[in-house]
C-alpha positions as CSV (number, residue, x, y, z in Angstrom):
1,M,39.4,107.9,92.1
2,L,41.7,108.6,95.0
3,T,40.7,106.8,98.2
4,K,41.8,108.0,101.6
5,D,44.4,105.3,101.8
6,K,46.0,106.3,98.5
7,I,46.1,109.9,99.5
8,I,47.8,109.0,102.8
9,A,50.3,106.7,100.9
10,I,51.2,109.4,98.4
11,S,51.7,112.1,101.1
12,L,53.9,109.7,103.1
13,F,55.9,109.0,100.1
14,L,56.4,112.7,99.3
15,T,57.4,113.6,102.9
16,S,59.9,110.7,103.1
17,Y,61.3,111.7,99.7
18,R,61.8,115.2,100.9
19,H,63.4,114.0,104.0
20,I,65.9,111.8,102.1
21,H,66.6,114.7,99.8
22,K,67.5,116.9,102.8
23,L,69.7,114.2,104.2
24,L,71.5,113.9,100.8
25,K,72.0,117.7,100.7
26,I,73.4,117.7,104.3
27,N,76.1,115.3,103.3
28,T,79.3,117.0,102.3
29,L,81.1,116.4,99.0
30,K,83.8,114.5,101.0
31,Q,81.2,112.1,102.4
32,Q,79.7,111.6,98.9
33,K,83.1,110.9,97.4
34,A,83.9,108.4,100.2
35,I,80.7,106.6,99.6
36,F,81.2,106.6,95.8
37,F,84.8,105.3,96.4
38,Q,83.5,102.4,98.6
39,L,80.9,101.5,96.0
40,N,83.5,101.4,93.3
41,L,85.7,99.1,95.5
42,F,82.7,96.9,96.2
43,F,81.9,96.5,92.5
44,F,85.5,95.9,91.5
45,K,85.8,93.2,94.2
46,K,82.6,91.5,92.7
47,K,84.1,91.7,89.2
48,G,87.4,90.2,90.4
49,N,85.6,87.2,91.9
50,N,84.1,86.3,88.5
């Protein structure tokens, strides 16, 4: 059975998920490429240290 707390938690999760999704949509492709590029650099640096 769903308790009041569970219902509140689920609704909060869904609203925050939608909010994050909107933020991701707002980001331009340039920003996404830049973030992806930085992530790649970060992972390559980590691999290099090993």
